[in-house]
Every structure is written in C-alpha cells, then in structure tokens.
C-alpha positions in Angstrom: -16.0 22.7 -18.1 -12.4 22.5 -17.6 -10.3 21.3 -20.7 -7.9 18.9 -20.5 -5.3 17.2 -22.0 -3.1 14.5 -21.5 0.4 15.5 -21.5 -0.9 17.6 -18.3 -2.4 15.6 -16.6 0.7 13.1 -16.7 2.8 15.7 -15.9 0.4 16.5 -12.6 0.3 13.0 -12.1 4.5 12.8 -11.3 3.9 15.8 -9.2 1.9 13.6 -7.1 3.5 10.3 -7.5 3.8 7.6 -4.4 5.2 5.0 -3.2 3.2 1.9 -2.4 5.4 1.4 1.5 6.2 4.5 1.8 1.4 4.7 2.6 1.7 1.2 3.7 4.2 2.6 6.3 2.7 4.8 8.3 -1.1 2.5 8.0 -2.0 1.2 11.6 -4.8 1.3 12.8 -6.8 2.4 16.2 -9.6 0.7 17.6 -11.3 3.6 19.6 -11.6 5.8 15.7 -14.6 5.1 13.4 -12.5 4.5 10.5 -15.0 5.6 7.8 -17.0 8.7 7.5 -20.4 9.0 8.7 -21.4 10.2 5.3 -20.3 6.8 3.8 -21.0 4.1 6.3 -24.3 2.5 7.4 -23.2 4.4 11.0 -24.9 7.2 10.3 -28.5 5.5 10.4 -27.9 1.9 12.3 -30.5 3.9 15.8 -30.2 0.1 17.0 -26.5 0.8 18.1 -24.7 2.1 20.6 -22.0 3.9 20.0 -19.2 1.2 20.4 -21.3 -0.7 18.0 -21.0 2.3 15.2 -17.5 2.5 15.6 -17.1 -0.8 14.9 -19.5 -0.6 12.0 -17.3 1.8 10.4 -14.0 -0.6 10.8 -15.9 -3.6 9.1 -16.7 -0.7 6.4 -13.6 0.0 5.8 -12.6 -2.9 4.1 -15.4 -4.1 2.4 -14.6 -0.4 1.2 -11.3 -1.0 -0.2 -12.4 -4.4 -0.8 -15.3 -2.7 -3.6 -11.9 -0.4 -5.1 -10.3 -2.9 -5.5 -12.7 -4.8 -7.6 -13.2 -2.1 -10.0 -9.8 -1.5 -10.4 -10.0 -5.1 -11.4 -11.7 -4.1 -14.8 -10.2 -0.2 -15.0 -6.8 -0.9 -15.6 -6.8 -3.6 -18.2 -9.5 -1.1 -20.4 -7.0 1.7 -19.4 -4.4 -0.3 -21.0 -5.9 -1.4 -24.4 -7.0 2.2 -24.8 -3.4 3.2 -24.4 -2.5 0.8 -26.9 -4.3 3.1 -29.2 -1.9 6.2 -29.1 1.6 3.3 -29.2 2.3 4.6 -32.2 0.8 7.9 -32.9 0.3 10.5 -29.8 3.5 10.1 -26.7 1.5 11.9 -24.5 -1.2 10.0 -24.5 0.1 7.3 -24.3 2.4 7.8 -21.5 -0.2 8.9 -19.7 -2.8 6.3 -20.2 0.0 3.9 -19.5 0.6 5.1 -16.1 -2.6 5.7 -15.3 -2.8 2.3 -15.5 0.6 1.4 -13.4 -1.5 3.6 -10.7 -4.6 1.8 -10.4 -2.6 -1.3 -10.2 -1.0 0.2 -7.5 -4.3 1.0 -5.7 -4.8 -2.6 -6.4 -2.3 -3.2 -4.2 -2.8 -1.0 -1.8 -6.3 -2.0 -0.9 -4.9 -5.6 -0.7 -3.2 -4.5 2.3 -5.5 -2.3 3.2 -7.8 -5.1 3.7 -5.1 -7.5 5.4 -4.7 -4.8 7.9 -7.7 -4.2 8.6 -8.4 -7.7 9.8 -4.8 -7.6 11.9 -6.7 -5.4 13.4 -10.0 -6.2 14.2 -8.6 -10.4 14.7 -10.6 -12.8 11.8 -10.8 -12.2 8.1 -13.7 -10.7 7.2 -15.8 -12.1 4.4 -16.0 -9.5 0.8 -17.5 -10.2 -2.5 -15.3 -12.5 -3.9 -15.8 -12.7 -8.4 -13.7 -10.2 -9.3 -12.0 -11.9 -12.2 -16.1 -13.0 -13.6 -17.5 -9.4 -13.6 -14.0 -7.9 -14.5 -15.0 -10.2 -17.9 -18.6 -9.5 -17.4 -17.9 -6.0 -17.9 -15.5 -5.2 -20.7 -17.5 -7.4 -22.7 -19.8 -4.2 -22.4 -19.7 -1.0 -24.9 -16.8 0.7 -24.7 -18.7 4.0 -23.7 -20.6 2.4 -21.1 -17.8 1.2 -19.7 -16.3 4.6 -19.4 -18.7 6.5 -18.1 -18.9 4.2 -15.3 -15.8 4.4 -15.1 -15.5 8.5 -14.6 -18.6 8.0 -12.7 -16.3 5.8 -10.1 -13.3 7.6 -10.5 -16.0 11.5 -9.6 -17.3 9.9 -6.8 -13.5 9.0 -5.2 -12.7 13.2 -5.2 -16.2 13.5 -4.0 -15.5 11.1 -1.5 -12.0 12.8 -0.3 -12.7 16.0 0.0 -16.4 16.5 1.2 -16.3 13.7 3.5 -12.7 12.2 4.2 -10.3 15.4 4.4 -12.1 17.6 7.5 -13.0 15.2 9.6 -11.0 15.2 12.8 -12.9 12.6 14.8 -11.8 9.8 11.8 -8.8 7.6 12.0 -5.5 9.5 9.8 -4.9 6.3 8.6 -7.6 6.5 7.1 -7.3 10.6 6.3 -3.7 9.0 4.6 -4.3 5.8 2.8 -7.4 8.1 1.1 -5.6 11.3 0.3 -3.0 9.1 -1.3 -5.8 7.4 -3.7 -7.3 11.4 -4.3 -4.0 12.4 -5.3 -3.7 10.7 -8.5 -7.1 9.5 -9.4 -8.1 13.6 -9.5 -6.1 13.4 -13.0 -7.6 9.5 -13.5 -10.9 11.8 -13.6 -9.7 13.7 -16.3 -8.3 11.4 -18.3 -11.8 9.1 -18.3 -13.4 12.1 -19.7 -10.9 12.6 -23.1 -11.3 8.9 -23.7 -15.2 9.2 -23.2 -15.5 12.1 -25.6 -12.8 10.0 -27.4 -15.4 7.0 -27.6 -18.9 8.7 -28.7 -17.5 9.7 -31.3 -18.6 9.6 -34.1 -21.2 7.1 -33.1 -23.8 6.1 -34.4 -27.3 6.7 -33.2 -27.9 2.8 -32.4 -25.1 1.9 -30.6 -25.6 5.6 -28.2 -28.2 3.9 -27.4 -26.4 0.8 -26.8 -24.6 2.2 -24.6 -27.0 3.4 -22.8 -28.5 0.2 -22.4 -25.0 -1.8 -21.3 -25.0 1.2 -19.0 -27.9 0.5 -17.3 -27.1 -3.0 -17.0 -23.6 -2.6 -15.7 -25.7 -0.2 -13.0 -28.1 -2.9 -12.0 -24.7 -5.3 -11.7 -22.6 -3.0 -9.1 -26.0 -3.3 -7.4 -26.2 -6.7 -7.2 -22.6 -6.4 -5.3 -23.7 -3.7 -3.0 -26.4 -6.0 -2.1 -24.6 -8.9 -1.1 -22.0 -6.5 0.3 -23.5 -5.6 2.3 -25.3 -8.8 3.7 -21.7 -9.7 4.8 -21.1 -6.6 6.5 -23.5 -7.0 8.5 -23.0 -11.5 9.1 -18.9 -9.6 9.9 -20.8 -7.0 12.2 -21.8 -9.6 14.7 -18.8 -11.3 14.3 -16.8 -8.2 15.4 -18.7 -7.2 18.4 -19.5 -11.0 18.9 -23.6 -10.9 19.2 -26.2 -11.6 16.2 -28.7 -9.2 16.1 -33.1 -10.3 16.2 -34.7 -9.4 13.0 -36.0 -6.5 13.5 -32.2 -4.9 14.1 -31.1 -7.2 11.2 -33.6 -5.1 8.7 -32.8 -1.9 9.9 -28.8 -2.1 9.7 -29.4 -4.2 5.8 -31.3 -1.1 4.6 -29.0 1.4 6.5 -25.8 0.0 4.8 -27.0 -0.8 1.9 -28.4 2.9 1.8 -24.5 4.3 2.5 -23.1 1.6 -0.3 -25.9 3.1 -2.9 -25.2 6.3 -2.6 -21.2 5.6 -1.7 -20.6 3.6 -4.7 -23.4 5.2 -7.6 -24.9 8.2 -6.6 -22.1 10.1 -5.2 -20.6 9.3 -8.4 -23.6 10.1 -11.2 -24.7 13.1 -9.6 -21.0 14.6 -10.0 -21.2 18.2 -11.3 -18.5 16.8 -13.6 -20.1 13.8 -14.0 -23.5 14.6 -15.1 -21.4 17.6 -18.0 -20.0 14.7 -19.7 -23.2 13.1 -19.3 -24.7 15.3 -20.6 -22.8 15.9 -23.7 -22.2 12.1 -24.9 -26.1 11.5 -24.0 -29.8 12.4 -25.3 -32.0 14.1 -22.3 -34.2 10.8 -23.1 -31.8 8.7 -22.6 -30.8 10.4 -19.2 -33.7 10.0 -18.1 -34.1 6.2 -18.7 -30.9 6.0 -16.3 -32.5 8.6 -13.9 -35.8 6.3 -13.8 -32.9 2.8 -13.7 -31.4 4.5 -10.2 -34.8 5.5 -8.8 -36.0 1.8 -9.4 -33.3 1.0 -7.3 -34.1 2.3 -3.8 -38.1 0.9 -4.2 -36.1 -2.6 -4.5 -36.4 -5.3 -1.8 -33.8 -5.6 0.4 -34.2 -8.4 3.0 -35.7 -11.1 4.2 -35.6 -11.7 7.5 
C-alpha cells in the first residue's frame, strides 16, 4: 500500500483544483451521443432496445449517476468536517487537508445538481430521482465511524475506477461527460487517500466488540445503498419510457429493470469494494471472518427478487 500523507494530499489537491463555473461553462450534452459508458450502464444488456433506445437509456442514467453521487456526498461532507475538527489545534496539515476535502465535496454537490438540471433541459422534461437525501445522511452518520469511513472509502475508490477504466478512453462517449468526470476524478483521487488515513485512525485501538459492530453497520449500510439502487432503477425505467414516449411490455420491463439494477450494483457497490486499494485497507482493519460476512451479504444481493411485473 502506498504511503499517504495529509500534507501531500493537500498539495496535490491545490494542483488539481478547478472552478465550478469553468467546468459548467463547457457542459453541453449532444443527444446524438451516449452519455454513459457501457460498463456503467444498463444499456450493455438491454437486448430489447434498439440503438436509439440504448443511447437514450445512457442519457437517462447520467442524471441518476450524478444524482446518486450528490446523494452520497450529502453525508460525506459533514462526516469529514467533523473529522477535521479533531486536528484543529494539534495538526495543521491534517486539519487543512480535511477541511479542503469538505469544501471540494460541497463543490461536487453543486456540480451534480447543475448536471441534473442540464440533463433535464437537454431531454426536455424533469427526470424522477430518488429522494430522502437528508434522512439517508442522518441514518448513515448515526452508524459506527469505522463503518461509515469504509463505505466512503469504497465510494472514493470507485470514482477512480469509473473514470480510469470506463470513461477516460471511451472515444464514443459525449465529450461533456468525459470532461465532467475528469474534473471529479482529479479531486476525488486525493479524497481516497485521505479516507484511507482516516479509516486507519478510526480503527486504531478499537476493541474486538466494536470492530464487530463496525462490520455489522457496514453490512447494514450496504443494504441501505442497495435499497436506493433498487428505487432509482425503477425510476430510470419510468424515465426511459417517458424519454422514448412508449410503454414497455412486462417482459421488456423485467429485462430492462434487471439490466439497470445489475449495472447500478456494479457501479455503486461492487466496483468500489473490489478495488485493490480498498481490499488492502479492508484486510488491514478486519479479520477474515468479518470479510467473509461482508462478502456473503454482497453475494445475497444478486439473488434477491427485483421486479414484480
């Protein structure tokens, strides 16, 4: 595992920093292009759609992708803000790095709100998106700090994987999407490193019973995230029907919903928890039995019934 530091992360964040208005000024979506890459989209397995339908699905999914990132940042920012206060009088580099982390997350929340508005404008209607962000944030922040930080770390590492593996080199993707998520990736790469340091700090000195509670809470958080993905997959299907001005037959709905949910589970859960850097950290703070419990919970998600047509 590379050695991370608060001071170096802060320095790198300053170098990578961008202004919100400059990024948004370049954000104009092209309806003739796909807005999400196949690896992060249900369009890859949407066999019942033609090329136009698959392209429209990626456009609908961009709104929910941005929305769900903004949704999780609604609890990341306040959590990191609390962590920063621990260093206010004793470790200036850590305090400044975490305070800057918080400010960047707030900027990202504003970025994703603006992206959703631009998607609505480009598609000509307001897309339905899962609500309850404040209630969810309160639920998450009430859990064991170690569990919350593990979830946040997985989210930060998944942003790295999405951009580097799926978005950066996809020449068929709308340039606006590539530019947006390049900016997001640049700042999140430092956040992932700071999350690593803070997760290690949270687990130092934890008694075995508290570590068990952290794993229990992490599993509960994973299931809660999956519940959000289930609801947003249903809304994406409704948004697609509105976008295409058509209704799908029951068999088509079942097939599309399964494709959407599978893509979202990979995108927002599995791509993060299977990232090598997350796996190294997870192994450092948990036992093999605890890791097996989390793996079992993740495997169970794929066996759950998804849609009653």
